[in-house]
C-alpha positions, 0 to 999 in steps of 0.5 A, a space after each residue: 483498465 479493461 472494460 468489464 462484461 455486460 453481465 458484470 456491469 449490470 451487477 449491483 454496485 455498492 455505494 462508496 459509504 457502504 464499501 468504506 463501512 465494510 473496509 473500516 470494519 475489517 480494520 477495526 476487527 483486527 485483533 492485533 496491535 502490532 506487526 513486525 515483518 521481514 522480507 525482500 525488496 526488489 528495486 527497479 533499475 530506474 531507482 537502483 542507482 539512486 539507492 546504491 550510493 547511500 546504502 553503500 552497495 555495489 550496483 552496475 545494472 538491472 534490479 537491485 535486491 535488498 532486505 526489507 523490514 516492516 514495523 507497524 503499530 496500530 493505529 497509524 504508525 509504520 516504518 519500512 527499512 531497506 538494507 543489504 548484507 553488504 553494508 550496515 547502512 539502511 534507508 528508512 521511511 516512517 509514518 506517525 499520525 500522518 507525518 512522514 519522515 526519512 532516514 539515510 536518504 529520502 526516497 520518494 517511492 519508498 516514502 509514498 508507498 509506506 505513507 499510503 499503505 499506512 493510511 489505508 491499512 494501519 487505520 483502526 478505531 473503537 469509535 463508531 464510524 471513526 475509521 470510515 471517516 478517516 478513510 473518507 478524509 484521506 481519499 478527499 485529500 488525494 482528490 479522489 471523487 468519492 461520489 463516483 463508483 464503478 467496477 473494474 479489474 486489472 488485466 482481463 477476463 482471461 486472467 481471472 483477475 478479481 473484481 474491485 470496487 473503483 472509487 473515483 473517476 475511472 478515467 486513466 490518470 485520475 485519482 482512484 482507490 480500488 477495493 476488493 469486491 470479495 474481501 473489502 481490502 485495498 488492492 490499488 491506489 492511484 493519485 498525483 502529488 508534486 513529485 509525480 503520478 503514483 500507482 500503489 498496488 497491494 496483493 496477496 492477503 492470504 499468506 500465512 505470514 500476514 493474512 489480512 493484516 498487511 498484503 504480502 506484496 506492496 508495489 509502487 509505480 511512478 507513472 508507468 515505471 515500476 519503482 519498488 516491490 516489497 515482499 514479506 516472508 515472515 511476520 510476528 503479530 505479537 512483536 514488541 516494538 518499544 525500540 522502533 523509531 516511528 
């Protein structure tokens, strides 16, 4: 995590309730009620061996390239499938009302990535303040110190990385949510559970495929090791999802 310039550090820092209020408003203002998207998934070598067998595909070394399908029904229901043209088998993670399950084979990185993305992006309510409270409750469950707020950016000034509000203790390894300062959308979530330390990254909310409904790229790291990167290429925000098993 790079230290920001003195001028940036002196900039006004909105408190956590204000940031989450703007974040929640973005989700509540979405005009869509469903999303179905397709794309590709790149599985890192550290995870590829675990997935190749259950999927029935050939893997010898390097990254494993798969097909990815995402389905979301607002609020709170998400499903992400990985598959290959080499096989009819699929691996899936699904989340419904905060409960996660797996199909085919339990892949921790896949389940964690979808669970956290669903909690942050598929949240939506018509009740005043309900979405903000749901976000706040989720952060507390992850042990994020919600009263702490600072500014940060991945990379450094030379990379032109955008500035984010960092909710939580900014020390390395602490649970944190990073929210884009200009778009009020999640860009990074860091936390730990019994399976390890996780870093979920959300990028590109400007694609024609998904816009601000969902990031085009979703990445997950375990510790410092990349696990999985999902890139969405096409999307339908009017999809009928009656046959989707959330």
